[in-house]
N, CA, C and O atoms as a GROMACS GRO file, in nm:
protein
  228
    1MET      N    1   1.580  -0.704   0.773
    1MET     CA    2   1.587  -0.816   0.864
    1MET      C    3   1.502  -0.786   0.987
    1MET      O    4   1.492  -0.671   1.030
    2THR      N    5   1.444  -0.887   1.042
    2THR     CA    6   1.361  -0.867   1.160
    2THR      C    7   1.448  -0.859   1.285
    2THR      O    8   1.561  -0.909   1.288
    3LYS      N    9   1.395  -0.795   1.386
    3LYS     CA   10   1.467  -0.781   1.512
    3LYS      C   11   1.477  -0.919   1.580
    3LYS      O   12   1.382  -0.997   1.577
    4CYS      N   13   1.592  -0.948   1.639
    4CYS     CA   14   1.614  -1.078   1.701
    4CYS      C   15   1.585  -1.076   1.850
    4CYS      O   16   1.608  -0.976   1.918
    5ILE      N   17   1.534  -1.188   1.900
    5ILE     CA   18   1.515  -1.209   2.043
    5ILE      C   19   1.605  -1.328   2.075
    5ILE      O   20   1.571  -1.442   2.041
    6GLY      N   21   1.717  -1.304   2.140
    6GLY     CA   22   1.811  -1.413   2.164
    6GLY      C   23   1.863  -1.463   2.031
    6GLY      O   24   1.927  -1.388   1.958
    7ASN      N   25   1.837  -1.589   1.999
    7ASN     CA   26   1.883  -1.643   1.871
    7ASN      C   27   1.766  -1.666   1.775
    7ASN      O   28   1.783  -1.733   1.673
    8LYS      N   29   1.646  -1.611   1.805
    8LYS     CA   30   1.530  -1.629   1.719
    8LYS      C   31   1.479  -1.493   1.670
    8LYS      O   32   1.491  -1.393   1.740
    9ASP      N   33   1.423  -1.491   1.551
    9ASP     CA   34   1.364  -1.369   1.499
    9ASP      C   35   1.233  -1.338   1.571
    9ASP      O   36   1.166  -1.428   1.622
   10GLU      N   37   1.200  -1.211   1.573
   10GLU     CA   38   1.076  -1.168   1.638
   10GLU      C   39   0.954  -1.228   1.569
   10GLU      O   40   0.854  -1.258   1.634
   11ALA      N   41   0.963  -1.248   1.436
   11ALA     CA   42   0.850  -1.302   1.360
   11ALA      C   43   0.817  -1.444   1.403
   11ALA      O   44   0.701  -1.485   1.395
   12HIS      N   45   0.915  -1.519   1.448
   12HIS     CA   46   0.888  -1.657   1.491
   12HIS      C   47   0.805  -1.662   1.619
   12HIS      O   48   0.740  -1.762   1.647
   13GLN      N   49   0.807  -1.554   1.695
   13GLN     CA   50   0.737  -1.551   1.823
   13GLN      C   51   0.592  -1.509   1.810
   13GLN      O   52   0.518  -1.513   1.909
   14ARG      N   53   0.548  -1.467   1.690
   14ARG     CA   54   0.411  -1.421   1.673
   14ARG      C   55   0.315  -1.538   1.668
   14ARG      O   56   0.348  -1.646   1.618
   15GLY      N   57   0.195  -1.516   1.720
   15GLY     CA   58   0.091  -1.617   1.714
   15GLY      C   59   0.015  -1.610   1.583
   15GLY      O   60   0.033  -1.516   1.505
   16LYS      N   61  -0.072  -1.709   1.559
   16LYS     CA   62  -0.150  -1.714   1.434
   16LYS      C   63  -0.242  -1.594   1.420
   16LYS      O   64  -0.254  -1.538   1.312
   17ALA      N   65  -0.306  -1.556   1.528
   17ALA     CA   66  -0.400  -1.443   1.523
   17ALA      C   67  -0.326  -1.314   1.490
   17ALA      O   68  -0.375  -1.231   1.414
   18GLU      N   69  -0.209  -1.296   1.549
   18GLU     CA   70  -0.132  -1.174   1.523
   18GLU      C   71  -0.083  -1.171   1.378
   18GLU      O   72  -0.085  -1.065   1.315
   19LYS      N   73  -0.041  -1.286   1.325
   19LYS     CA   74   0.002  -1.293   1.186
   19LYS      C   75  -0.113  -1.261   1.090
   19LYS      O   76  -0.095  -1.190   0.992
   20LYS      N   77  -0.232  -1.314   1.121
   20LYS     CA   78  -0.350  -1.285   1.038
   20LYS      C   79  -0.384  -1.137   1.041
   20LYS      O   80  -0.418  -1.077   0.940
   21ASP      N   81  -0.373  -1.077   1.161
   21ASP     CA   82  -0.402  -0.935   1.175
   21ASP      C   83  -0.304  -0.850   1.096
   21ASP      O   84  -0.344  -0.752   1.033
   22ILE      N   85  -0.178  -0.887   1.098
   22ILE     CA   86  -0.076  -0.813   1.022
   22ILE      C   87  -0.103  -0.826   0.872
   22ILE      O   88  -0.096  -0.727   0.800
   23LYS      N   89  -0.134  -0.947   0.825
   23LYS     CA   90  -0.163  -0.966   0.683
   23LYS      C   91  -0.286  -0.887   0.641
   23LYS      O   92  -0.288  -0.827   0.533
   24ARG      N   93  -0.389  -0.885   0.726
   24ARG     CA   94  -0.511  -0.812   0.696
   24ARG      C   95  -0.484  -0.662   0.685
   24ARG      O   96  -0.534  -0.595   0.595
   25SER      N   97  -0.404  -0.609   0.777
   25SER     CA   98  -0.374  -0.466   0.773
   25SER      C   99  -0.286  -0.432   0.654
   25SER      O  100  -0.300  -0.325   0.595
   26ASN      N  101  -0.194  -0.522   0.615
   26ASN     CA  102  -0.110  -0.498   0.498
   26ASN      C  103  -0.193  -0.497   0.371
   26ASN      O  104  -0.169  -0.414   0.283
   27LYS      N  105  -0.289  -0.587   0.359
   27LYS     CA  106  -0.376  -0.589   0.241
   27LYS      C  107  -0.461  -0.463   0.233
   27LYS      O  108  -0.479  -0.406   0.126
   28ALA      N  109  -0.512  -0.418   0.348
   28ALA     CA  110  -0.592  -0.295   0.350
   28ALA      C  111  -0.507  -0.175   0.310
   28ALA      O  112  -0.552  -0.087   0.237
   29ARG      N  113  -0.383  -0.172   0.358
   29ARG     CA  114  -0.292  -0.062   0.324
   29ARG      C  115  -0.264  -0.060   0.173
   29ARG      O  116  -0.259   0.047   0.113
   30GLU      N  117  -0.246  -0.178   0.113
   30GLU     CA  118  -0.221  -0.187  -0.031
   30GLU      C  119  -0.344  -0.143  -0.111
   30GLU      O  120  -0.330  -0.075  -0.213
   31LEU      N  121  -0.464  -0.180  -0.066
   31LEU     CA  122  -0.586  -0.139  -0.136
   31LEU      C  123  -0.601   0.013  -0.133
   31LEU      O  124  -0.646   0.073  -0.231
   32ILE      N  125  -0.565   0.075  -0.022
   32ILE     CA  126  -0.572   0.220  -0.012
   32ILE      C  127  -0.473   0.284  -0.108
   32ILE      O  128  -0.507   0.381  -0.176
   33LYS      N  129  -0.351   0.230  -0.115
   33LYS     CA  130  -0.250   0.283  -0.208
   33LYS      C  131  -0.299   0.272  -0.352
   33LYS      O  132  -0.283   0.365  -0.430
   34GLN      N  133  -0.358   0.157  -0.387
   34GLN     CA  134  -0.408   0.137  -0.523
   34GLN      C  135  -0.522   0.232  -0.554
   34GLN      O  136  -0.530   0.284  -0.666
   35ALA      N  137  -0.611   0.256  -0.459
   35ALA     CA  138  -0.723   0.346  -0.482
   35ALA      C  139  -0.673   0.489  -0.504
   35ALA      O  140  -0.727   0.561  -0.588
   36ILE      N  141  -0.572   0.530  -0.430
   36ILE     CA  142  -0.515   0.664  -0.448
   36ILE      C  143  -0.452   0.676  -0.586
   36ILE      O  144  -0.469   0.777  -0.653
   37ALA      N  145  -0.379   0.572  -0.628
   37ALA     CA  146  -0.315   0.575  -0.759
   37ALA      C  147  -0.418   0.577  -0.871
   37ALA      O  148  -0.400   0.648  -0.970
   38LYS      N  149  -0.526   0.500  -0.857
   38LYS     CA  150  -0.631   0.500  -0.959
   38LYS      C  151  -0.700   0.635  -0.968
   38LYS      O  152  -0.728   0.684  -1.077
   39ALA      N  153  -0.727   0.696  -0.853
   39ALA     CA  154  -0.792   0.828  -0.851
   39ALA      C  155  -0.703   0.934  -0.913
   39ALA      O  156  -0.752   1.030  -0.973
   40LYS      N  157  -0.572   0.918  -0.898
   40LYS     CA  158  -0.479   1.016  -0.950
   40LYS      C  159  -0.481   1.019  -1.102
   40LYS      O  160  -0.467   1.126  -1.162
   41TYR      N  161  -0.497   0.904  -1.164
   41TYR     CA  162  -0.492   0.896  -1.310
   41TYR      C  163  -0.629   0.871  -1.374
   41TYR      O  164  -0.636   0.838  -1.492
   42TYR      N  165  -0.735   0.886  -1.298
   42TYR     CA  166  -0.869   0.860  -1.347
   42TYR      C  167  -0.906   0.956  -1.459
   42TYR      O  168  -0.890   1.078  -1.444
   43LYS      N  169  -0.955   0.904  -1.569
   43LYS     CA  170  -1.001   0.982  -1.685
   43LYS      C  171  -0.891   1.071  -1.743
   43LYS      O  172  -0.920   1.179  -1.794
   44GLN      N  173  -0.767   1.028  -1.734
   44GLN     CA  174  -0.658   1.105  -1.791
   44GLN      C  175  -0.628   1.052  -1.931
   44GLN      O  176  -0.626   0.931  -1.952
   45VAL      N  177  -0.605   1.141  -2.025
   45VAL     CA  178  -0.578   1.103  -2.162
   45VAL      C  179  -0.437   1.044  -2.168
   45VAL      O  180  -0.343   1.100  -2.110
   46LYS      N  181  -0.422   0.932  -2.239
   46LYS     CA  182  -0.292   0.868  -2.249
   46LYS      C  183  -0.192   0.957  -2.322
   46LYS      O  184  -0.229   1.031  -2.413
   47ASN      N  185  -0.068   0.948  -2.281
   47ASN     CA  186   0.045   1.019  -2.342
   47ASN      C  187   0.032   1.171  -2.338
   47ASN      O  188   0.093   1.240  -2.420
   48GLN      N  189  -0.045   1.224  -2.246
   48GLN     CA  190  -0.055   1.369  -2.230
   48GLN      C  191  -0.042   1.402  -2.082
   48GLN      O  192  -0.098   1.332  -1.997
   49PRO      N  193   0.030   1.506  -2.050
   49PRO     CA  194   0.042   1.543  -1.907
   49PRO      C  195  -0.091   1.592  -1.853
   49PRO      O  196  -0.177   1.638  -1.928
   50GLY      N  197  -0.108   1.583  -1.720
   50GLY     CA  198  -0.235   1.620  -1.658
   50GLY      C  199  -0.268   1.766  -1.664
   50GLY      O  200  -0.385   1.802  -1.652
   51GLU      N  201  -0.170   1.854  -1.683
   51GLU     CA  202  -0.196   1.998  -1.683
   51GLU      C  203  -0.284   2.038  -1.802
   51GLU      O  204  -0.359   2.136  -1.793
   52LEU      N  205  -0.276   1.965  -1.913
   52LEU     CA  206  -0.352   2.001  -2.032
   52LEU      C  207  -0.501   1.976  -2.016
   52LEU      O  208  -0.582   2.028  -2.093
   53LEU      N  209  -0.539   1.897  -1.916
   53LEU     CA  210  -0.681   1.864  -1.898
   53LEU      C  211  -0.756   1.974  -1.823
   53LEU      O  212  -0.879   1.974  -1.823
   54LEU      N  213  -0.685   2.066  -1.761
   54LEU     CA  214  -0.751   2.172  -1.685
   54LEU      C  215  -0.810   2.277  -1.780
   54LEU      O  216  -0.747   2.312  -1.879
   55PRO      N  217  -0.929   2.327  -1.750
   55PRO     CA  218  -0.989   2.432  -1.835
   55PRO      C  219  -0.912   2.563  -1.818
   55PRO      O  220  -0.855   2.587  -1.712
   56PRO      N  221  -0.910   2.646  -1.919
   56PRO     CA  222  -0.837   2.774  -1.907
   56PRO      C  223  -0.903   2.864  -1.803
   56PRO      O  224  -1.026   2.868  -1.790
   57ALA      N  225  -0.820   2.935  -1.730
   57ALA     CA  226  -0.871   3.020  -1.622
   57ALA      C  227  -0.889   3.163  -1.669
   57ALA      O  228  -0.931   3.249  -1.592
   0.00000   0.00000   0.00000
């Protein structure tokens, strides 16, 4: 729940520019999360753990 100011939520008090800025930053944050997840599983063989892909030391 959002923090209240009197009997109204804080979100109701935001202007259009501030709402756009918040949405823009949230989308950027999601894209970063997706890029990290894609990099984590990039070129990984299906149904095999990642440890098997490492060359023997």
